[in-house]
FIMAR-203418 format. One record per atom (N, C-alpha, C, O, CB): z, x, y; residue in three letters. Coordinates in steps of 0.1 Angstrom, whole numbers, padded with zeros to 4 digits, always signed. Glycine has a CB too. Example, Ala and Ser with C-alpha at 12.3 -4.5 7.8 and 13.67 -1.06 7.14 Angstrom:
// residues 2
+0078+0132-0057ALA +0078+0123-0045ALA +0078+0132-0033ALA +0085+0142-0033ALA +0090+0113-0045ALA +0071+0128-0022SER +0071+0137-0011SER +0079+0129+0000SER +0080+0134+0011SER +0057+0141-0006SER 
// end
This chain:
// residues 194
+0000+0009-0012UNK +0000+0000+0000UNK +0000+0009+0012UNK +0009+0018+0014UNK +0012-0010+0000UNK -0009+0007+0021UNK -0010+0015+0034UNK -0003+0006+0045UNK -0006-0006+0045UNK -0024+0019+0037UNK +0004+0013+0053UNK +0011+0006+0064UNK +0004+0011+0077UNK +0002+0023+0079UNK +0026+0009+0065UNK -0001+0001+0085UNK -0007+0005+0097UNK -0010-0007+0106UNK -0007-0018+0103UNK -0020+0012+0094UNK -0016-0003+0117UNK -0019-0014+0127UNK -0030-0009+0136UNK -0030+0002+0141UNK -0007-0018+0135UNK -0039-0018+0139UNK -0050-0015+0148UNK -0051-0026+0157UNK -0048-0038+0154UNK -0064-0012+0141UNK -0056-0023+0169UNK -0059-0034+0179UNK -0073-0039+0177UNK -0079-0037+0166UNK -0057-0029+0193UNK -0079-0044+0187UNK -0093-0049+0186UNK -0102-0037+0185UNK -0099-0027+0191UNK -0096-0058+0199UNK -0113-0039+0178UNK -0123-0028+0177UNK -0127-0024+0191UNK -0130-0032+0200UNK -0135-0032+0169UNK -0128-0011+0193UNK -0132-0006+0206UNK -0120-0002+0215UNK -0121+0006+0224UNK -0140-0016+0213UNK -0108-0008+0213UNK -0096-0004+0221UNK -0091+0009+0216UNK -0090+0012+0204UNK -0085-0015+0220UNK -0088+0018+0225UNK -0082+0031+0222UNK -0092+0041+0216UNK -0087+0051+0212UNK -0071+0028+0212UNK -0104+0038+0216UNK -0114+0047+0210UNK -0120+0056+0221UNK -0130+0064+0218UNK -0126+0039+0204UNK -0114+0057+0232UNK -0120+0065+0243UNK -0121+0079+0239UNK -0111+0086+0234UNK -0111+0064+0256UNK -0133+0085+0239UNK -0135+0099+0235UNK -0136+0108+0247UNK -0140+0119+0247UNK -0149+0100+0228UNK -0130+0103+0259UNK -0129+0112+0270UNK -0116+0119+0270UNK -0105+0112+0270UNK -0131+0104+0283UNK -0115+0132+0270UNK -0103+0139+0270UNK -0095+0137+0283UNK -0101+0137+0294UNK -0106+0154+0268UNK -0082+0135+0281UNK -0074+0134+0293UNK -0072+0148+0299UNK -0072+0158+0291UNK -0060+0127+0290UNK -0069+0149+0312UNK -0068+0163+0318UNK -0058+0172+0311UNK -0061+0184+0309UNK -0065+0161+0332UNK -0046+0168+0308UNK -0036+0176+0302UNK -0035+0174+0287UNK -0031+0163+0283UNK -0022+0174+0309UNK -0038+0183+0279UNK -0039+0181+0265UNK -0026+0185+0258UNK -0025+0186+0246UNK -0050+0189+0259UNK -0015+0188+0266UNK -0003+0192+0260UNK +0009+0185+0267UNK +0008+0182+0279UNK -0001+0207+0259UNK +0020+0185+0261UNK +0032+0179+0267UNK +0043+0190+0265UNK +0045+0195+0254UNK +0037+0165+0260UNK +0051+0192+0275UNK +0062+0202+0274UNK +0073+0195+0265UNK +0076+0184+0267UNK +0068+0206+0288UNK +0079+0203+0256UNK +0090+0198+0248UNK +0101+0193+0256UNK +0103+0198+0267UNK +0095+0208+0238UNK +0109+0183+0252UNK +0120+0178+0260UNK +0131+0188+0260UNK +0133+0196+0251UNK +0125+0164+0254UNK +0139+0187+0270UNK +0151+0196+0272UNK +0161+0193+0260UNK +0167+0203+0255UNK +0158+0194+0285UNK +0163+0181+0256UNK +0171+0177+0245UNK +0163+0167+0237UNK +0159+0157+0242UNK +0185+0171+0250UNK +0162+0170+0224UNK +0154+0162+0215UNK +0145+0171+0206UNK +0149+0181+0202UNK +0145+0152+0223UNK +0133+0166+0203UNK +0124+0174+0195UNK +0110+0170+0199UNK +0107+0160+0205UNK +0127+0172+0180UNK +0100+0179+0195UNK +0086+0177+0196UNK +0079+0178+0183UNK +0082+0187+0175UNK +0080+0187+0207UNK +0070+0169+0180UNK +0062+0169+0168UNK +0048+0171+0172UNK +0043+0165+0182UNK +0063+0156+0159UNK +0041+0181+0166UNK +0027+0183+0169UNK +0019+0185+0157UNK +0021+0195+0149UNK +0025+0195+0179UNK +0010+0176+0154UNK +0002+0177+0142UNK -0008+0189+0143UNK -0011+0194+0154UNK -0007+0164+0140UNK -0012+0194+0132UNK -0023+0204+0133UNK -0036+0199+0138UNK -0038+0186+0138UNK -0025+0211+0119UNK -0044+0207+0143UNK -0058+0202+0147UNK -0066+0198+0135UNK -0066+0206+0125UNK -0065+0213+0155UNK -0072+0187+0136UNK -0080+0182+0124UNK -0094+0180+0129UNK -0097+0175+0140UNK -0074+0168+0119UNK -0104+0185+0121UNK -0118+0184+0124UNK -0122+0170+0120UNK -0121+0166+0108UNK -0127+0195+0117UNK -0128+0162+0129UNK -0133+0149+0127UNK -0148+0150+0128UNK -0153+0151+0139UNK -0127+0138+0136UNK -0156+0148+0117UNK -0170+0149+0118UNK -0176+0138+0127UNK -0170+0128+0129UNK -0177+0148+0104UNK -0188+0141+0132UNK -0195+0132+0141UNK -0197+0118+0134UNK -0201+0118+0122UNK -0209+0137+0145UNK -0194+0107+0141UNK -0196+0094+0136UNK -0186+0089+0126UNK -0188+0079+0120UNK -0210+0093+0131UNK -0176+0097+0123UNK -0167+0093+0113UNK -0154+0086+0118UNK -0149+0090+0128UNK -0162+0105+0105UNK -0150+0075+0111UNK -0138+0068+0113UNK -0129+0071+0101UNK -0133+0068+0090UNK -0140+0053+0116UNK -0117+0076+0103UNK -0108+0080+0092UNK -0094+0080+0096UNK -0090+0082+0108UNK -0112+0094+0087UNK -0085+0078+0087UNK -0070+0078+0089UNK -0064+0090+0081UNK -0067+0091+0070UNK -0064+0065+0086UNK -0056+0098+0088UNK -0049+0109+0082UNK -0034+0106+0084UNK -0029+0099+0093UNK -0053+0122+0088UNK -0026+0112+0075UNK -0011+0113+0076UNK -0007+0127+0076UNK -0012+0135+0068UNK -0004+0105+0065UNK +0001+0131+0086UNK +0007+0144+0087UNK +0022+0142+0084UNK +0029+0135+0092UNK +0004+0151+0101UNK +0027+0149+0074UNK +0041+0148+0069UNK +0049+0158+0076UNK +0045+0170+0077UNK +0042+0149+0054UNK +0061+0155+0080UNK +0069+0164+0088UNK +0084+0163+0084UNK +0088+0154+0077UNK +0068+0162+0103UNK +0092+0173+0088UNK +0106+0173+0088UNK +0110+0179+0101UNK +0106+0190+0104UNK +0113+0180+0075UNK +0119+0172+0109UNK +0123+0177+0122UNK +0132+0189+0120UNK +0138+0191+0109UNK +0130+0167+0130UNK +0132+0198+0130UNK +0140+0210+0129UNK +0154+0208+0136UNK +0161+0217+0139UNK +0133+0222+0135UNK +0158+0195+0137UNK +0170+0192+0144UNK +0182+0194+0135UNK +0181+0194+0123UNK +0170+0177+0149UNK +0194+0197+0141UNK +0206+0200+0133UNK +0217+0190+0136UNK +0228+0192+0130UNK +0211+0214+0137UNK +0214+0180+0143UNK +0224+0169+0146UNK +0216+0156+0147UNK +0204+0156+0150UNK +0232+0172+0158UNK +0223+0145+0145UNK +0218+0132+0147UNK +0216+0130+0162UNK +0225+0132+0170UNK +0226+0120+0141UNK +0204+0125+0166UNK +0201+0123+0180UNK +0199+0109+0183UNK +0194+0101+0175UNK +0189+0132+0185UNK +0203+0104+0195UNK +0200+0091+0200UNK +0188+0092+0210UNK +0190+0097+0221UNK +0213+0085+0207UNK +0176+0088+0205UNK +0164+0089+0213UNK +0164+0078+0224UNK +0165+0066+0221UNK +0152+0089+0204UNK +0161+0082+0236UNK +0161+0073+0247UNK +0146+0071+0253UNK +0144+0062+0260UNK +0170+0078+0259UNK +0137+0080+0249UNK +0124+0080+0254UNK +0114+0087+0244UNK +0117+0097+0239UNK +0123+0086+0268UNK +0102+0080+0242UNK +0092+0086+0235UNK +0080+0088+0244UNK +0076+0080+0252UNK +0087+0077+0223UNK +0074+0100+0243UNK +0062+0103+0251UNK +0052+0109+0241UNK +0055+0118+0233UNK +0065+0114+0262UNK +0039+0104+0241UNK +0029+0109+0232UNK +0016+0112+0239UNK +0013+0107+0249UNK +0027+0099+0221UNK +0009+0121+0233UNK -0005+0125+0238UNK -0014+0126+0225UNK -0011+0133+0216UNK -0005+0138+0246UNK -0025+0119+0226UNK -0035+0120+0215UNK -0048+0125+0221UNK -0052+0121+0232UNK -0038+0106+0208UNK -0054+0135+0215UNK -0067+0141+0220UNK -0078+0131+0218UNK -0077+0120+0212UNK -0070+0154+0213UNK -0090+0134+0223UNK -0102+0126+0223UNK -0105+0122+0208UNK -0104+0130+0199UNK -0114+0133+0229UNK -0109+0110+0207UNK -0113+0105+0193UNK -0102+0098+0186UNK -0104+0092+0176UNK -0118+0116+0185UNK -0090+0098+0192UNK -0079+0091+0185UNK -0079+0077+0188UNK -0081+0073+0200UNK -0065+0098+0190UNK -0077+0068+0179UNK -0077+0054+0181UNK -0062+0049+0182UNK -0059+0042+0191UNK -0083+0047+0169UNK -0053+0054+0173UNK -0039+0051+0174UNK -0031+0060+0166UNK -0037+0067+0157UNK -0036+0036+0170UNK -0018+0061+0168UNK -0009+0068+0159UNK +0003+0060+0157UNK +0008+0052+0166UNK -0006+0082+0165UNK +0010+0062+0145UNK +0022+0055+0142UNK +0031+0065+0136UNK +0027+0073+0127UNK +0020+0043+0133UNK +0044+0066+0141UNK +0054+0075+0135UNK +0063+0066+0126UNK +0068+0056+0130UNK +0063+0082+0146UNK +0064+0071+0113UNK +0072+0065+0103UNK +0083+0075+0100UNK +0080+0087+0098UNK +0065+0060+0091UNK +0095+0071+0098UNK +0106+0080+0092UNK +0108+0075+0078UNK +0106+0064+0074UNK +0119+0079+0101UNK +0113+0085+0070UNK +0116+0082+0056UNK +0129+0088+0052UNK +0134+0098+0059UNK +0105+0087+0046UNK +0136+0083+0042UNK +0149+0089+0038UNK +0148+0102+0032UNK +0158+0110+0032UNK +0156+0079+0029UNK +0137+0105+0025UNK +0135+0118+0019UNK +0121+0123+0021UNK +0112+0116+0026UNK +0138+0117+0003UNK +0118+0135+0016UNK +0104+0140+0017UNK +0096+0133+0006UNK +0101+0129-0004UNK +0104+0155+0014UNK +0083+0130+0009UNK +0074+0124+0000UNK +0071+0135-0011UNK +0067+0146-0008UNK +0061+0120+0006UNK +0074+0132-0024UNK +0073+0142-0035UNK +0058+0146-0036UNK +0056+0157-0041UNK +0077+0136-0048UNK +0049+0138-0032UNK +0034+0142-0033UNK +0029+0149-0021UNK +0018+0155-0021UNK +0026+0130-0036UNK +0037+0148-0010UNK +0032+0153+0003UNK +0044+0160+0010UNK +0050+0154+0019UNK +0026+0142+0012UNK +0046+0173+0007UNK +0058+0179+0014UNK +0055+0181+0029UNK +0043+0180+0033UNK +0060+0193+0007UNK +0065+0184+0037UNK +0063+0186+0051UNK +0052+0196+0054UNK +0051+0207+0047UNK +0076+0191+0058UNK +0043+0193+0063UNK +0032+0202+0067UNK +0019+0197+0061UNK +0008+0201+0065UNK +0035+0216+0062UNK +0020+0188+0051UNK +0007+0183+0044UNK +0000+0173+0054UNK +0006+0165+0060UNK +0011+0175+0031UNK -0013+0175+0054UNK -0022+0165+0060UNK -0031+0159+0049UNK -0037+0166+0042UNK -0031+0172+0071UNK -0031+0146+0049UNK -0038+0139+0038UNK -0045+0127+0043UNK -0040+0119+0051UNK -0029+0135+0027UNK -0058+0125+0039UNK -0066+0113+0042UNK -0067+0104+0030UNK -0071+0093+0031UNK -0080+0117+0047UNK -0063+0109+0018UNK -0064+0101+0006UNK -0051+0095+0001UNK -0052+0085-0005UNK -0070+0110-0005UNK -0040+0101+0005UNK -0027+0095+0001UNK -0019+0094+0014UNK -0010+0101+0016UNK -0020+0105-0010UNK -0023+0084+0022UNK -0018+0083+0036UNK -0007+0072+0037UNK -0010+0061+0038UNK -0029+0081+0046UNK +0005+0077+0036UNK +0016+0067+0039UNK +0019+0058+0027UNK +0015+0060+0016UNK +0014+0060+0051UNK +0025+0047+0031UNK +0027+0036+0021UNK +0041+0038+0014UNK +0049+0046+0018UNK +0017+0036+0010UNK +0043+0031+0003UNK +0056+0031-0003UNK +0056+0041-0014UNK +0046+0043-0021UNK +0059+0017-0009UNK +0068+0047-0016UNK +0070+0058-0026UNK +0083+0056-0032UNK +0093+0062-0028UNK +0068+0072-0020UNK +0084+0048-0043UNK +0097+0045-0049UNK +0107+0039-0039UNK +0104+0029-0033UNK +0103+0058-0055UNK +0118+0045-0038UNK +0129+0040-0029UNK +0127+0046-0015UNK +0134+0042-0006UNK +0142+0043-0034UNK +0117+0055-0013UNK +0115+0061+0000UNK +0106+0053+0009UNK +0094+0056+0011UNK +0108+0075-0003UNK +0112+0042+0014UNK +0104+0032+0021UNK +0103+0037+0036UNK +0113+0040+0042UNK +0111+0018+0021UNK +0090+0038+0041UNK +0088+0042+0055UNK +0093+0032+0065UNK +0092+0020+0063UNK +0074+0045+0057UNK +0099+0037+0076UNK +0104+0028+0086UNK +0096+0031+0099UNK +0095+0042+0104UNK +0120+0031+0089UNK +0089+0020+0104UNK +0082+0021+0116UNK +0091+0025+0127UNK +0102+0019+0129UNK +0074+0008+0119UNK +0087+0036+0135UNK +0096+0041+0145UNK +0090+0041+0159UNK +0097+0037+0169UNK +0100+0055+0142UNK +0077+0044+0160UNK +0071+0045+0173UNK +0056+0044+0171UNK +0051+0048+0160UNK +0074+0058+0181UNK +0048+0038+0180UNK +0034+0038+0179UNK +0027+0039+0193UNK +0034+0035+0203UNK +0029+0025+0172UNK +0015+0043+0193UNK +0007+0044+0206UNK -0007+0041+0203UNK -0013+0045+0192UNK +0009+0057+0213UNK -0014+0035+0212UNK -0029+0032+0211UNK -0036+0038+0223UNK -0048+0037+0223UNK -0031+0018+0209UNK -0029+0043+0232UNK -0035+0049+0244UNK -0034+0064+0243UNK -0024+0069+0237UNK -0029+0044+0257UNK -0044+0072+0248UNK -0043+0087+0247UNK -0029+0092+0252UNK -0024+0101+0246UNK -0054+0093+0255UNK -0024+0086+0263UNK -0011+0091+0268UNK -0002+0078+0269UNK -0006+0068+0275UNK -0012+0098+0282UNK +0009+0079+0263UNK +0018+0068+0262UNK +0033+0073+0265UNK +0036+0084+0262UNK +0018+0060+0249UNK +0041+0064+0271UNK +0055+0067+0274UNK +0063+0054+0272UNK +0060+0044+0279UNK +0056+0072+0289UNK +0073+0055+0264UNK +0082+0044+0261UNK +0096+0048+0263UNK +0102+0055+0255UNK +0079+0039+0247UNK +0102+0043+0274UNK +0116+0045+0277UNK +0124+0033+0273UNK +0120+0022+0277UNK +0118+0048+0293UNK +0134+0035+0265UNK +0143+0024+0261UNK +0151+0020+0272UNK +0154+0027+0281UNK +0151+0028+0249UNK +0156+0007+0272UNK +0164+0002+0284UNK +0177+0010+0286UNK +0183+0015+0276UNK +0168-0013+0281UNK +0180+0012+0298UNK +0192+0020+0302UNK +0204+0012+0302UNK +0215+0017+0305UNK +0189+0027+0315UNK +0203-0001+0300UNK +0215-0010+0301UNK +0213-0021+0291UNK +0203-0029+0291UNK +0217-0016+0315UNK +0222-0022+0281UNK +0222-0033+0271UNK +0228-0046+0276UNK +0229-0055+0268UNK +0229-0028+0259UNK +0232-0047+0288UNK +0238-0058+0294UNK +0253-0056+0296UNK +0260-0064+0302UNK +0236-0070+0285UNK +0258-0046+0289UNK +0273-0042+0291UNK +0274-0029+0298UNK +0285-0023+0299UNK +0280-0042+0277UNK +0263-0023+0302UNK +0263-0010+0309UNK +0260+0002+0300UNK +0259+0013+0305UNK +0277-0008+0314UNK +0258+0000+0287UNK +0254+0011+0278UNK +0239+0012+0276UNK +0233+0002+0275UNK +0262+0010+0265UNK +0234+0024+0276UNK +0219+0026+0273UNK +0217+0023+0258UNK +0226+0024+0250UNK +0214+0039+0277UNK +0204+0020+0255UNK +0200+0019+0241UNK +0195+0033+0236UNK +0190+0041+0244UNK +0189+0008+0239UNK +0196+0035+0223UNK +0191+0047+0216UNK +0187+0044+0202UNK +0193+0037+0195UNK +0201+0058+0217UNK +0176+0051+0198UNK +0172+0051+0184UNK +0177+0063+0177UNK +0174+0074+0181UNK +0156+0050+0183UNK +0185+0061+0166UNK +0191+0073+0159UNK +0180+0079+0150UNK +0174+0073+0142UNK +0203+0069+0151UNK +0179+0093+0152UNK +0171+0101+0143UNK +0180+0112+0137UNK +0186+0119+0145UNK +0159+0107+0151UNK +0182+0112+0124UNK +0191+0121+0118UNK +0186+0135+0118UNK +0174+0138+0120UNK +0194+0117+0103UNK +0195+0145+0116UNK +0192+0159+0115UNK +0182+0161+0104UNK +0184+0155+0093UNK +0204+0168+0113UNK +0172+0169+0106UNK +0162+0172+0095UNK +0155+0159+0090UNK +0152+0158+0078UNK +0169+0178+0084UNK +0152+0150+0100UNK +0145+0138+0096UNK +0132+0140+0089UNK +0123+0147+0095UNK +0144+0129+0109UNK +0129+0133+0078UNK +0116+0133+0072UNK +0108+0122+0077UNK +0113+0112+0082UNK +0118+0132+0056UNK +0095+0123+0076UNK +0086+0112+0081UNK +0072+0117+0081UNK +0068+0127+0076UNK +0090+0107+0094UNK +0063+0108+0087UNK +0049+0112+0088UNK +0043+0105+0100UNK +0048+0094+0105UNK +0041+0109+0076UNK +0033+0111+0106UNK +0025+0105+0116UNK +0012+0100+0110UNK +0005+0107+0104UNK +0022+0115+0128UNK +0010+0087+0111UNK -0003+0081+0106UNK -0012+0081+0118UNK -0009+0075+0129UNK -0001+0066+0101UNK -0024+0088+0117UNK -0033+0090+0128UNK -0047+0085+0125UNK -0053+0090+0115UNK -0034+0106+0132UNK -0051+0075+0132UNK -0064+0069+0130UNK -0074+0075+0140UNK -0072+0073+0152UNK -0063+0053+0131UNK -0085+0080+0135UNK -0095+0086+0144UNK -0108+0079+0143UNK -0112+0074+0132UNK -0097+0101+0141UNK -0116+0078+0154UNK -0129+0072+0154UNK -0137+0081+0163UNK -0138+0079+0176UNK -0128+0058+0159UNK -0145+0090+0157UNK -0153+0099+0165UNK -0167+0093+0167UNK -0175+0093+0158UNK -0155+0113+0158UNK -0169+0087+0178UNK -0182+0080+0181UNK -0192+0089+0187UNK -0203+0084+0192UNK -0179+0068+0191UNK -0190+0102+0187UNK -0199+0111+0193UNK -0209+0117+0183UNK -0208+0113+0171UNK -0192+0123+0200UNK -0218+0125+0187UNK -0228+0131+0178UNK -0224+0145+0174UNK -0231+0152+0167UNK -0241+0132+0185UNK -0212+0149+0178UNK -0207+0163+0174UNK -0192+0161+0168UNK -0185+0152+0171UNK -0207+0172+0186UNK -0189+0171+0160UNK -0175+0171+0154UNK -0165+0174+0166UNK -0168+0181+0175UNK -0174+0182+0143UNK -0153+0168+0164UNK -0143+0170+0174UNK -0130+0175+0167UNK -0129+0174+0155UNK -0140+0157+0182UNK -0122+0182+0175UNK -0109+0186+0170UNK -0098+0176+0175UNK -0098+0174+0188UNK -0105+0201+0174UNK -0090+0170+0167UNK -0081+0160+0171UNK -0067+0164+0168UNK -0064+0172+0158UNK -0084+0147+0165UNK -0057+0160+0176UNK -0043+0164+0174UNK -0035+0153+0181UNK -0039+0147+0191UNK -0040+0178+0179UNK -0022+0151+0176UNK -0012+0143+0182UNK +0000+0151+0185UNK +0004+0159+0177UNK -0009+0131+0172UNK +0005+0149+0197UNK +0018+0155+0201UNK +0027+0144+0205UNK +0024+0134+0212UNK +0016+0165+0213UNK +0040+0144+0200UNK +0050+0134+0202UNK +0063+0140+0206UNK +0068+0149+0199UNK +0051+0125+0190UNK +0068+0136+0217UNK +0082+0140+0222UNK +0092+0129+0219UNK +0089+0118+0222UNK +0082+0145+0236UNK +0104+0133+0215UNK +0115+0124+0213UNK +0126+0130+0222UNK +0132+0140+0219UNK +0120+0123+0198UNK +0128+0123+0234UNK +0138+0127+0243UNK +0151+0120+0241UNK +0152+0108+0240UNK +0133+0124+0258UNK +0162+0128+0239UNK +0175+0123+0234UNK +0185+0122+0246UNK +0184+0129+0256UNK +0180+0131+0223UNK +0194+0112+0244UNK +0206+0111+0253UNK +0214+0124+0252UNK +0213+0131+0241UNK +0214+0099+0250UNK +0222+0127+0262UNK +0231+0139+0261UNK +0241+0136+0250UNK +0244+0125+0247UNK +0237+0142+0275UNK +0246+0147+0244UNK +0257+0146+0234UNK +0269+0138+0240UNK +0273+0141+0252UNK +0261+0160+0229UNK +0275+0130+0232UNK +0286+0122+0237UNK +0284+0110+0245UNK +0294+0103+0248UNK +0295+0131+0244UNK +0272+0107+0248UNK +0269+0095+0256UNK +0271+0083+0247UNK +0265+0082+0236UNK +0254+0095+0262UNK +0278+0073+0252UNK +0280+0061+0244UNK +0268+0052+0246UNK +0263+0050+0257UNK +0293+0053+0249UNK +0262+0048+0235UNK +0250+0040+0235UNK +0250+0029+0225UNK +0258+0029+0216UNK +0237+0049+0233UNK +0241+0019+0226UNK +0239+0009+0217UNK +0228+0012+0208UNK +0216+0014+0213UNK +0237-0005+0224UNK +0230+0013+0195UNK +0220+0017+0185UNK +0209+0006+0185UNK +0213-0006+0184UNK +0226+0019+0171UNK +0197+0009+0185UNK +0186+0000+0184UNK +0175+0005+0174UNK +0175+0017+0171UNK +0180-0003+0198UNK +0167-0004+0170UNK +0156+0000+0161UNK +0145-0010+0162UNK +0147-0021+0167UNK +0161+0002+0146UNK +0133-0007+0157UNK +0122-0017+0157UNK +0124-0027+0147UNK +0130-0025+0136UNK +0109-0010+0155UNK +0120-0039+0150UNK +0120-0050+0140UNK +0106-0053+0137UNK +0098-0059+0146UNK +0128-0063+0145UNK +0101-0050+0125UNK +0087-0052+0122UNK +0087-0061+0109UNK +0094-0058+0100UNK +0080-0039+0120UNK +0079-0071+0110UNK +0077-0080+0098UNK +0063-0085+0097UNK +0055-0083+0107UNK +0087-0092+0099UNK +0059-0091+0086UNK +0046-0097+0085UNK +0046-0108+0075UNK +0056-0109+0067UNK +0035-0086+0081UNK +0036-0116+0075UNK +0035-0128+0066UNK +0021-0127+0061UNK +0012-0131+0068UNK +0039-0141+0073UNK +0019-0123+0048UNK +0006-0121+0043UNK +0000-0135+0038UNK -0011-0135+0032UNK +0005-0111+0032UNK +0007-0146+0039UNK +0002-0159+0035UNK -0005-0166+0047UNK -0010-0177+0045UNK +0012-0167+0029UNK -0004-0161+0059UNK -0011-0167+0070UNK -0026-0164+0069UNK -0030-0153+0068UNK -0005-0162+0084UNK -0034-0175+0069UNK -0048-0173+0068UNK -0055-0182+0078UNK -0055-0195+0076UNK -0053-0176+0053UNK -0061-0177+0088UNK -0068-0185+0099UNK -0082-0181+0097UNK -0086-0170+0099UNK -0063-0181+0113UNK -0091-0191+0093UNK -0105-0188+0091UNK -0112-0185+0105UNK -0107-0189+0115UNK -0112-0200+0084UNK -0123-0178+0104UNK -0130-0175+0116UNK -0135-0188+0123UNK -0138-0198+0117UNK -0143-0166+0113UNK -0135-0188+0136UNK -0139-0199+0145UNK -0131-0212+0143UNK -0135-0223+0145UNK -0153-0202+0142UNK -0118-0210+0138UNK -0110-0222+0136UNK -0106-0228+0149UNK -0104-0222+0159UNK -0097-0218+0129UNK -0106-0242+0149UNK -0102-0249+0161UNK -0092-0260+0158UNK -0092-0266+0147UNK -0115-0256+0167UNK -0082-0262+0167UNK -0072-0272+0164UNK -0061-0267+0155UNK -0059-0255+0153UNK -0078-0284+0159UNK -0054-0277+0149UNK -0043-0274+0140UNK -0047-0269+0127UNK -0039-0265+0118UNK -0034-0286+0138UNK 
// end
C-alpha cells in the first residue's frame, strides 16, 4: 500500500527553479536533505528517501520550512517507529516507496506542494502555550518525493526540509496531524445532485 497525496494535475509542477536552492539549517532542530536524484526528460516518478535524524533529544517542532528543486510536484514526510528493514537510512527507492511494513506504520508529519513552503504552528493554544510536534531523538522516517519532469532534458532534483524546534524547557501543547480516509466514497465523473 502506498501512502501519498497529489493535488490537481498541473499544480506544483512548476519547472522554474526558485532563486535560492538551499535553506540554512535551523539554530535548534534539524535539517533533512535528500540526495540529488536524476529525473529523465518527460518522466513522472515517485521516490522515497529513508532517513534517521542525528538528534540526541526529543524536540518540539514549532515550524517546518521546505524547499523543492525544479520538477518537484510534492513531498510528504513520514515518521516511523523503526528503520524499514528493506530500506535502511540513506536508501533512495522508486520501487519500494513507503507504505506499511509490519507494525512499522508510517505517520504523516508534514507535506508541501509548492517549491518553497513554510508552516509555523500556532504560538498560542488558547491558554497561552505554543503548539509543538514531538520528534524523538534519532527519529526514523522517509520523504516521499513526487517528481514530474515536463522538460526535454534530464534534471537533478532534491528536497530540503528544516524542522525548527522550541527552546529546551518551553512548556508547549503537543499536537500532531489528524489524517483519515474513507475508501468507500465513490463519486462518479460528472455527478450532479445528491
